[in-house]
N, C-alpha and C positions, 0 to 999 in steps of 0.2 A: 815042134819046139815051143816051150813054155814061155808065155807072154810076160815081158818085164813091166813092172808097175811101179811107177816113182813112189817115193816115201810120202810126198804130199797127197797124192790120190789114195793111198793106203790110209792115211790119217784122216782125211775126208770121209772116206767110206766107213771107217770105224765110228766116227762122231755120228754120221747120218744113222748108222745102225743103232746106237745108243739113244740118240733123240726120238727115233721112231718108237721106242718102247714106251714113251710117255713121260708124264711129268715126273713120276718117282725117280726114273732112270736119270732124267736131267739134274734133279736136285742132288741125287747120290754122286754123279760126276762132279758137280760144283763143290760139294763138301769134301770129296777126296782130293781135288785140287787145292782147295784152300788148307786143309790139313796138312798137305804135303808141303806147301809153302811155309806154314807155320813151323813144321818140324825142322826144316832146313834152316830157318832163321834161328830157332831156339838152339839148334846144335852150334851155329857159328857164334852165337852171343855167349854161351857157356864156354866154348873152345877158347875165344879171345878175351874172356872176363870183361865183356863190355858193359855189365850191369854196374860195375864198380864196388859191388858188395857181394858177400857170399850168400847165394840163395840156391835153393834146390832146383833141380831141373823141371820138376812138375810145377813149381811156383812160375818159373819162368815161361814154361809152354802155356800156363793159364793166362798170364799177362800178355802174351803175344796173341793168343787166341782172341782175347777181350780187345785188344788193339785193332785187330784185323776185322772184327766184327763191328767195331765202332767207327771204322775207316778214320782213325786218327793219325795225323802226321806230326813228326818230331819237330821241335823248334830249331833254329839255327845254332843255338848254344847248348843242345841236349847232350851233346857228347862227342866223340870222335867222328870223322868222315865215314868210316865204316859203319857206325851205329846209325847215323842219319841215312845213309843209302840202304841199309837193311830195313829199318822201319819205314822209310818212305815206300820201298818195295811191297812191305806188308800192309801198309794203308792203301795203297793202289789195288792190291789183291782183294782187300775187304770191301773197296768201293765197287770193283767189277762184280764181286760176288753178290753184293747187296742188290746192286742195279739188275743183274740178271735174274736173281731170285725174285725180286718184285715183279719183273717183266714175265717170268714164267707163271706165277701165281695169278698175276692180273689177266693173262692171256687164257689161262685155265679156267678162272672164274667167269670170264666173258663168255667163253665157249659153253660153260655149263649153264649160264643163264640163257643163252641163245637156245641151247638143247631144250631146256625146261619150257621155254616159250613155244618152241616147235613140237615138244613130246606131248602127246595125249595124255589128260590126267585120268586117274581111274575113278570113275563115278561110284561114290559109296553110299549115296541117298537111295531111299526107297519111296515109291510113291510120286516120283518125279514125272515130268513131260519129256518126250524126246521128238524132235522135229528132224525127220530124215529128208535133206534136200534144203538147199538155201542158194539164193543168187544175190550178188551185190546190186543194190539199187531197188530191192523189194524187200520191205519190212512191214508190210500190212500184217501178215500172219503173226508175226512176232509181236507186234505191237498189240494187236487183239487179244493174244493169250497172256501178255502182261496185264492188260486192262482186266481180263477175266478173273485174274488172281486176287483183284480187290485189295483187301488188308492181309489175305492169309499168306503165310510163308510158302513159297514155291520155287522149285528149281526147274529150269528149262534147259535141256541139252540140245544144242543145235549141231547137226552132224552134215558136213559136205567135204568132198575131196578138193579142197583148196587150203592155201595157207592160213593157218590159224591166226597170225598177227593180222592179216588183211580183214578176216572175217570180224574178229574182235574190234578192230579199230572202226570199222564200218557200222557195226552195231552200236558202239559207243556214241557215234556222231548222230545216229538216225533214230535211235530208240530211247525213249525216256523210261529208264528202269528204276523203280522204287527200291527202297532198302529191303523191304521184305521178298524181294524176287531176286533170285541169282541166275545168271546165264552162264553155262559153261559151254565152251566151243571145242569141237573135236574135229580134227582132219581125219576123215575115214571114208572108204568108198561105201555108200549105202547098200551097193549090190553085192558086197563081200562079207559073208557072216563072220569071218575071223577078224576083220577090221572093226566090227561092231560089238565085239565081246566088252570093251571097256565102257560101254555106255549102259550096262547093266539093264537091258531091255527086259528081261523076265520079271524085273522088280519094278518097272515104271507103271504108273497109273494111266497114262494116255500116250498114244504114239500116233504121231501124224505124219503121213508119207506124203511129201510135197515135191516129189521128183518129176510129176507132170507128164513126161513123155511116156507113152505107152510101154515101150520096151523096157524103160528104166524102171517103171512103176511095177511091171510084172516081176522083174528080177529082185526088186527090193522087197516085194511082199514075200517072195519065195525065200529070200535071205533071213527075214523075219521069223518066218515059220520054222526054219531050222533052229533058231535060238530059243524058240517057244516050245520046242517039241516036248521038254520035260518040265514045263512051267506049271506049278500048282494052280495059279490063277492067271488067266490072260488079261492083258491090258485092254482098254478101249483102244481100237484101231480105227483110224479115219485116214481113207487115201484120196487123192485127187488126180484125175488123169485127163488130159486136154482132148480127148477124142469122145464121140457120141456113142462108139461101138462098145457094147458090153465085152469086157475082156475076161471077166470070170462069171460062171453061172451064179444066179441069185442064191440058190440053195448052198453052194459053196461059201458064199459070203456071209449068209446068215449062221451057217454051222460054226464058222470061224469067228463070229462077231466083229465083222469088218464092215464099216460103212464107206460105201463108195460114191464119190462125188464127180460126176461127169461134167466138167467145167466147161467144155465146148458146148454142150447142150444148154447149160445155164446161161451162158452168155448170149447164145442165139436167142433164147426166150426173152431175156431183157432187153436185147436190141430191138426186137419186134414191138415190145410194148412202149419202149422209149420213143420209138420212130412216130408214133401217132399221139403220144402223151409226154410231152417235153416236161422233163423234171421227174418223171417216174423212177428213173435210175437213182437220183439222189434220195428220192422218198424211200426206196427199197434199202439203200445203204443205211439210212437213218434207222429203219426198222431193225436191221440185224447188227447194228452198232451197240457194243457193250456200254457205251456212255448213256444210252437211253433206255427205254424200257426194253425188256426182252420177253421171248415166249417161254413159258413154263408149264409144266404139267401139275394139275392140282387136284387133290381129292376134294369131293364135295358132297358127302353122304346126305346132307339135309336136302339135296336137290333131286335125290333119286325118286323116280316116278313123275317128275314135272317135266315140262316140254322144254327144249333148248331155248326157245324165243324168251321165255321167263327168266332164264339165266342170264341172258343177253341183257335184257332191260332192268334187271334188278341188281346188276352187279355195281360195285362201287370200288374205287382205288384200283381200277383195273378193267381191262376188256376182255370178255369171254369171246374167243375167236373160233372155237371148234371142239370137237371130241375126239378122244384117244379111245378106240375100242378094238380089242383083240389085235393090238400091234399095229393098227392102222389108224392114220390122222385123217379127219374129214374137216375141213375148214367150211364155216358156215353152212351146216346142213340145213335142211328144212325146218322152219320155225317150230313145227308140231313134233319133231323127233323126240321121242321120249328118253331121258336119261336114265340108263339102266345101273343096276349095282354093278361095281367094278369099273364103270367108265370114269375115265379122267377128262377133266376139262383142259382145253389149250387155252392159257390165259396169257395176254399181254400186259405186263405189269412191271413197275420199277424193281422191286424186291419180291422174291418169292415168298409166297404166303400173305401178302399184303392185302389181297382181294377180300372183299366181304360181300354179302348180299342182304338186300333189304326187302323183306316181305316177298320173296320170290313167288310164294303159293297165290298171292292175290293180284300178281301182274297180269293185266289184260293186253293181249296181243293187239297191235294196231291193224287196221284194215289195209290190205294191199294197195299201193298207189303205183301208178305208172309214171315212169320218168320220160323227159324229153328224148326222142329217138335221135341218135346221131346223125348228122348230114352227111351225105356221099362225099366220098373223097376221091376226085378225079383222077389223080395219078400219083403213084409213089415210084421214084427213081432209085435204083440200086446200082451203086459202082463196086465192081469187084465180085468174086463169087468164091466161097469155100464150101467145106463139107457140112457146114451149118445152115446154108441156105434154105435147105427144105424146111427145117425147124423154123426158121425166121418167117417164111411165107405162110406156114401153117397157123403160126401165132398172130399174124396180122389180122386186124378186124375184118368182118365180112362186108363192111361198106366202102371198100376200095374197088373201084372200077377197072382200074388198070395198073400193073405192075411192069415196069420197063427197066431191063438191064441195060447198062451203058458200058461200052469198052470191052465187051465179050462178044463172041461169035454165037449165033444159034446152036453151032454144034457143041459149044462149051456148055451152054445152058442145058441142053438136053442130056450131057453126060451127068450132070447133078440133079436133074429133075426129071424123073420117069414121065414117059408120055402117058401112062394110064392114070397119072395122079390127077385128080380133080380138084379145081378151085373155083371159088366164086368170081375171081377176078380174071381178065384177060392178061396174059403174061407174054411179053415179048423180049426179044434181045436184039440190040443194035450195036454193031461194031464200028465205032468211030474213033479217030484220032482225037482225043479230048485235050490235046495240047493247044488247040486253036480256041480263043476266047469266044469268038462269034458262034462257032459251032457248038461249044459247051453251053453257051447262053441259050441258044435255040433248043437244046435238048432238055434243059431244067426248066424252061419258062412256064410250063404247065404244071409242074411238080408241086404237090402240097407238101411232101416229106420226101427227103433225101437220106439214103442209108448208105455208109461207107464200110464195106466189109473188108477185113484185113487179108491180104494175100498170104496164106499160111504156107505156100511153097517158098517164101522168101524168108531170110532171117528176120528176127523180130524187129531189130533196129531199122533195117532197110524198110520192112513193110510199114512201120510207123512213120518213118520220114515220108513216105509216099503218101500215107493217109493225111498227114499234118500239111503238106503242100497243097494237097487238094482241098482241105478245109479253108486254107487262106485264099485260094482262088475262087471258091464258091461264095465265101463272105464278100469279097470284093464284087462279084456279079451280083449278089443279093442287094448290096447298098447302091450299086451303080444304077440298077434297073428297078429298084423298089419292088423286089419279088418277095411272095409270102411264105416261101418254102422253110421248113425246119431242118436241122441237119442232126443226124445220129451217127456217130463214128465209133468203130471198135478200135481201141488202143490195146496194144499186147503188153506193154512195159509200164510199170507204175511211175518210174522216173520220167518218161515221155509225157504223161499226163500233165505233170508240173510245168511242162514247157509252153503249153497252149491252154489259155483260160476259155471257160465256156461263155458264150453270150446268151441273150434271153431266149433264143429258140434254138438252143443246142443242147445236146446231151452227149457225153463221151463216156462210153462203157469200157471200164478198164478192166480186162480179163483176170489179171493177177489179183487185184484189189477185191474184186468180187468173189473169186474162188477162195481167196485167203480168209475173208471175213466169214464166209459160210463155213469153212473148214474149222475156224476157232469156236464157232458157234455148236457145231456138231461135236467137236471135242469135248466140251462141256457136258453135253447130254446128247448121245447118239440118236435119240428119239427125235430129235429135232429135224433129221434128214427127212422124215415124213412130212414135217410142215413145209419144208422147201421144196420137196417133191409136188406136193399139193398146189402151193402157191404158184409153181412154174409149169404145171401140167396144162396141156391144152384144153383138157376138160376140167370142170369143177371150178371153184373160186379162186381168184387171183388178186393181187394188189393192184388198185386202179388209183388214178388221180381224176376225180370227177369235178366238173365246174359247178360252183354253187348255183350259176344261173340254170344249169339243167334241172335243178329242183326247186327253182323259182325262189331261192332264199338269199339271192344277192341283195344287199341293203337292208338286211333285217337283223334283229338281235334276239336271240333265243337262249333259254336256259340250256345247260349241257344235256339235262335229261330229255328236253323236248327235241334238241337236235339229234340225239341218239334215236329216239324213237321215230322221228321223221324219216331218217336215212334207213332205218331197219324196215320201215314200211314199204320202202322201195327196193328191199333186197340186199342192203349194205350194211356192213358192220363198221362203224367209225372207228379209226385208229387215231387220227390226228387232223390238223388243219394246216395248209400251206397257204400263206399269203405272199404278197409281192415283196414284203420285208423279211419275213421270217417263217419258220415253220415249227410246230410243236406237236409232240405224240402225247397220247393219252390226255384228252381234254379234262381238265379239273372238274370234279364234280361240284355241285352246288354253286357254279359260276355262270355268269352270263356272257354269251359269245357274240361279239359283233362281225357279222359277214359282210365283207365288202365286195365291190365289183372285181372280179378277176381272181378272187379266193377260190382255192379248190381244197376239196376233202380228200385225205388219204383213207382209202377205205379197202375193204375185202369183200369182193362180190363175184358174181358169174360173168358179168360183161360191162 
């Protein structure tokens, strides 16, 4: 039996069908309705001679259509009652038509604007920079890449699979973007090649993969390789991964021109150095910041055949920090190393090309001097454990007598630290409930340095909250019992670092800040990865903060040349000076330097 449908339902179904066809269909329906009403009114006006004068049907139709479009209503003395009723109906029809038409166009335009905001733009530039991977609350990488642009025009494309409007709003509020830099935000999955087509990756100059997690980084690299399959010229590719494990063979990375930064390993090494040298993290960040001097690679044909030490001591308006030979960086090589043809100098200077040399051939190398041996450190306490702990222990200085893990069982310790691994320090693990203040105080009373490692099994926010609470408790114990320990904590989120400020004997190593700034530096010149590898390698020269008193220089005043010579005689290349008030890099030439008690030198050396 056929179902009976009411006229109302049929009419509503018909209207829904017309409206579902879009704006054009709705406008067409409105026009037909208005024209129908105008035709009916015109026929009645002509039939009853309501105009009062002879006029053609076309003229009457046009006047009625104009009245409808202007939504005009007749006056009370305009004519007969039928005239007033008809033209009132015409005015109401016109008013309804105009209102609905404005509503339709307004709604359509609003929808188009929202669609444009959400729709990805097609990148038409060439030579731009692309960042694959973005997190709300982390802006260090983007800020550093904007700073690296200087006064040059540059386009930076930021890609992540999140709402474009949220990303744009966050970047606007947290990153100062000059007029010469354009930031384009694209919503796309970095691991899906098809969604990255609009980024013009084959035409970009630099590509930064900031997805960090191992699995996502691998997929993103593979997606990029698909897009670059037919590229005439490959962009510089820099990738960051938060694991210490090599995920691609070095030969593959070299063949593809990919620079890989293992941020987990970098953070571990900086934590180890910061633990026994408070302030070294901030000094390292100053060194790799675009706002200060930077590392560059300079040709110096006039120095060919001379020794490296002569280049160091004769340098002006910059610091010679190492050699680049056969694709390898060596920082602070032996002073008698001969500079060969084709070698590049690793120079720390404000602007590339600003360094000069003053009679390098006649420079006499200073006699080797001994520095004060560091005093033994009785105990270092480590809270927490993660896959970076082995690197942390290896990077700690040899003068530590005991390393004690708190809050983990001996079994946990053994799972991260192999039994056959040999260390100069005694390593123990004590599993206690650290919620009790008296017990916690007893455990840290003999500590000279305390390291707080992030629990990477937990979410970043949860792990950082746990770390910050532990910092607050340790600060309270330190003040209450006047204990001398320093605190070095691993913070995983940039935003959380802003919530807790450092005190005099504290360093907070922020994983995202550190890896972001290094990524930005490597993006500008991939050869810089060799500099950072050498600085952070357990062998070779590294960045240190050395007390002026260790050299017997506290309370003295020396010329910058004398100071550089004095430190170089002890095996160190001077990058800057850190006082209780401020710090500065690249000690100015031809200046006198007053060195106070407690001042420290930022240097590159082996120990």
